[in-house]
C-alpha positions as CSV (number, residue, x, y, z in Angstrom):
1,M,136.8,-53.3,-123.3
2,Y,140.3,-54.1,-121.7
3,P,142.6,-56.6,-123.3
4,S,142.9,-60.0,-121.2
5,M,146.8,-60.0,-121.2
6,R,149.4,-58.0,-122.4
7,V,153.4,-58.6,-121.6
8,T,155.5,-55.8,-121.7
9,D,159.1,-57.5,-121.0
10,S,161.1,-54.5,-121.6
11,R,159.7,-52.1,-118.7
12,G,159.7,-55.9,-116.6
13,T,155.5,-55.5,-116.3
14,I,152.6,-57.7,-116.5
15,T,149.3,-55.9,-117.8
16,V,146.7,-58.1,-117.9
17,S,143.0,-57.6,-116.7
18,G,140.4,-59.5,-114.6
19,E,137.0,-60.4,-114.9
20,H,134.2,-62.0,-112.9
21,T,130.3,-61.4,-112.0
22,S,128.6,-62.2,-108.9
23,Y,124.9,-63.4,-108.8
24,G,121.9,-62.4,-105.9
25,A,118.2,-62.5,-105.8
26,P,116.2,-59.0,-105.8
27,D,114.2,-58.0,-102.4
28,E,113.6,-54.2,-103.8
29,A,112.0,-52.8,-106.6
30,L,111.0,-49.7,-107.9
31,I,107.2,-49.3,-109.6
32,T,106.5,-46.3,-111.9
33,L,102.8,-46.1,-112.5
34,G,99.8,-43.3,-112.8
35,V,97.1,-41.8,-113.8
36,M,96.2,-40.3,-116.6
37,T,92.2,-38.4,-117.5
38,E,91.4,-35.8,-119.9
39,G,88.4,-33.4,-120.4
40,H,87.8,-30.2,-121.8
41,D,87.4,-28.4,-118.7
42,L,91.1,-28.6,-117.3
43,Q,89.7,-28.5,-113.6
44,K,87.7,-31.4,-113.7
45,A,90.1,-33.6,-115.0
46,Q,92.5,-32.8,-112.5
47,Q,90.2,-33.1,-109.9
48,E,89.7,-36.2,-110.9
49,N,92.7,-37.1,-111.5
50,N,94.1,-36.0,-107.9
51,E,91.1,-38.6,-106.2
52,K,92.3,-41.2,-108.1
53,I,96.2,-40.3,-107.2
54,K,95.0,-40.2,-103.5
55,N,92.7,-43.7,-104.1
56,I,95.5,-45.4,-105.0
57,V,98.5,-44.1,-102.1
58,G,95.3,-44.9,-100.1
59,T,96.5,-48.5,-101.6
60,L,99.4,-47.9,-101.2
61,Q,99.5,-47.3,-97.2
62,A,97.3,-50.7,-97.2
63,N,100.2,-52.4,-98.6
64,G,102.8,-51.1,-96.2
65,V,105.0,-48.5,-98.3
66,S,105.2,-45.5,-96.6
67,N,104.9,-42.3,-97.9
68,S,108.4,-41.6,-98.0
69,D,108.7,-44.0,-100.6
70,T,106.7,-42.8,-102.7
71,Q,107.4,-39.4,-105.0
72,T,106.2,-37.9,-108.0
73,A,108.1,-38.8,-110.9
74,N,106.0,-37.2,-113.7
75,Y,102.3,-34.5,-113.4
76,Q,101.8,-32.9,-116.9
77,I,98.7,-31.0,-118.2
78,I,99.3,-31.4,-121.8
79,P,96.4,-29.4,-124.2
80,R,95.3,-31.4,-127.3
81,Y,95.0,-30.8,-130.8
82,S,93.6,-32.4,-133.8
83,F,93.8,-31.0,-137.6
84,E,91.0,-30.6,-139.7
85,D,90.7,-28.9,-143.6
86,G,93.9,-27.0,-142.3
87,K,92.4,-25.7,-139.4
88,Q,93.1,-26.8,-136.2
89,I,90.8,-27.7,-133.7
90,F,90.7,-27.8,-129.3
91,N,90.6,-31.6,-128.3
92,G,91.2,-31.1,-124.4
93,Y,93.6,-31.1,-122.2
94,E,95.6,-34.2,-120.1
95,V,96.9,-34.2,-116.9
96,V,99.0,-37.5,-116.4
97,N,100.1,-38.1,-113.1
98,I,102.8,-40.7,-111.9
99,L,104.8,-42.2,-109.0
100,R,107.8,-43.5,-108.4
101,V,107.4,-46.5,-105.4
102,H,110.2,-47.9,-103.7
103,L,109.3,-51.7,-102.6
104,R,111.1,-52.4,-99.3
105,T,110.4,-55.8,-100.1
106,I,109.2,-57.0,-103.5
107,E,106.9,-60.2,-101.9
108,K,104.0,-58.2,-102.3
109,A,104.7,-56.5,-106.1
110,G,101.8,-58.8,-108.3
111,K,99.4,-57.4,-105.0
112,I,100.6,-54.0,-104.9
113,I,100.3,-53.6,-108.8
114,D,97.0,-54.9,-109.1
115,D,95.4,-53.2,-106.2
116,A,96.8,-49.2,-107.6
117,V,94.8,-50.7,-111.3
118,K,91.6,-51.0,-109.3
119,A,92.4,-47.7,-107.7
120,G,92.6,-46.0,-110.7
121,A,96.3,-46.4,-111.8
122,N,96.1,-46.9,-115.9
123,R,99.8,-46.2,-116.0
124,V,102.3,-48.9,-115.2
125,E,105.5,-48.0,-116.8
126,G,107.9,-50.7,-115.6
127,I,109.3,-52.0,-112.7
128,Q,112.6,-51.9,-111.1
129,F,113.9,-55.0,-109.0
130,L,116.8,-53.8,-106.4
131,S,119.4,-55.6,-104.3
132,S,119.6,-53.4,-101.1
133,H,122.4,-55.8,-100.4
134,S,124.2,-54.0,-104.4
135,T,127.5,-53.4,-102.5
136,A,128.7,-56.8,-101.4
137,L,128.1,-58.1,-104.2
138,Y,130.0,-55.6,-106.4
139,Q,133.2,-56.1,-103.7
140,Y,132.9,-59.7,-103.6
141,A,132.9,-59.6,-107.6
142,L,135.5,-57.2,-107.0
143,E,138.0,-59.6,-105.3
144,H,137.7,-62.0,-107.3
145,A,138.5,-60.6,-110.1
146,Y,141.7,-59.2,-108.7
147,R,142.1,-63.4,-107.9
148,D,141.3,-63.4,-112.0
149,A,144.1,-61.1,-112.8
150,L,146.6,-62.6,-110.1
151,A,145.8,-65.4,-111.9
152,K,147.0,-64.6,-115.2
153,A,149.4,-62.9,-114.4
154,T,151.3,-65.5,-112.6
155,V,150.3,-67.9,-115.5
156,L,152.5,-65.4,-118.3
157,A,155.0,-64.9,-115.9
158,R,156.2,-68.6,-115.9
159,Q,155.1,-68.7,-119.2
160,S,157.8,-66.5,-120.0
161,G,160.2,-67.5,-117.3
162,Q,159.9,-63.8,-114.8
163,E,159.4,-63.7,-111.6
164,L,156.3,-61.9,-111.1
165,V,156.6,-59.5,-107.6
166,S,152.9,-60.1,-106.5
167,D,152.8,-56.8,-104.9
168,P,150.4,-54.5,-108.1
169,L,152.4,-51.8,-109.6
170,S,149.2,-50.2,-110.9
171,I,145.2,-50.6,-110.9
172,K,142.9,-49.8,-112.7
173,E,139.2,-50.3,-111.6
174,G,136.6,-50.5,-115.4
175,Q,133.3,-49.4,-114.8
176,S,130.3,-51.9,-113.1
177,T,126.8,-53.1,-114.0
178,E,124.2,-53.9,-112.5
179,L,121.9,-56.1,-115.1
180,P,118.6,-58.8,-113.8
181,S,118.8,-61.7,-115.5
182,P,115.8,-64.3,-116.0
183,M,115.3,-66.5,-113.2
184,K,112.1,-68.9,-113.0
185,L,110.7,-66.9,-109.8
186,A,107.1,-65.6,-110.4
187,V,104.8,-63.2,-107.1
188,Q,101.3,-63.9,-107.1
189,E,98.5,-62.3,-108.2
190,S,100.1,-60.2,-111.5
191,A,103.1,-62.6,-113.3
192,I,105.8,-60.4,-111.7
193,L,108.8,-62.3,-112.4
194,P,111.9,-60.3,-109.8
195,G,114.8,-62.3,-111.9
196,E,118.2,-62.3,-110.4
197,I,120.4,-59.3,-110.1
198,S,124.1,-59.5,-111.9
199,V,126.6,-57.0,-110.7
200,K,130.0,-56.9,-113.2
201,A,133.7,-55.7,-111.9
202,S,136.4,-55.5,-113.8
203,L,140.4,-54.4,-113.2
204,L,143.3,-53.5,-115.5
205,V,146.5,-54.9,-112.9
206,T,150.2,-54.4,-114.0
207,F,152.3,-56.1,-112.0
208,T,156.6,-55.6,-112.5
209,T,158.6,-58.7,-113.0
210,H,162.2,-59.6,-112.3
């Protein structure tokens, strides 16, 4: 974390931090869901899994999701064992196929999840909301973070009897953060709460004084 303010009279510089957080409504989403099947016959478990995945992809297409926005995120075949009286017993296989689905709009997110479950999805692992305007939000936050730093430096220079040179000597950009925050907006069908995207920018700026 940056120190909030630092004055270095001997070098004729003032170093301050500037921060700003901008907010925007999400308009895209990433949904992670899929199918887990099991059985002693691996081929049958795979076939059942494949059929359900095809049905899910069909419902995604029916809801306007293109094939290019659907990809396999994870595929596993897991042998299952248990132990009884010190002996290892084979209990069959688990076949897991997880899809990552990029929704270009979020209005139908609840319906898409519901339809996927009806088509055979028994794993819904998460939903992440995104903004297609995240770059613009961050640039806005950067602009106002710099204004925050300049305002602090101006006050410090005036209070210490110095005159600030408005052109900065150096600017160090901090790590940006993008977080959801609660917002009362619900999608019908499944209770999906998109929330609000917040993007934070931080700068460490050094100004010269005379």
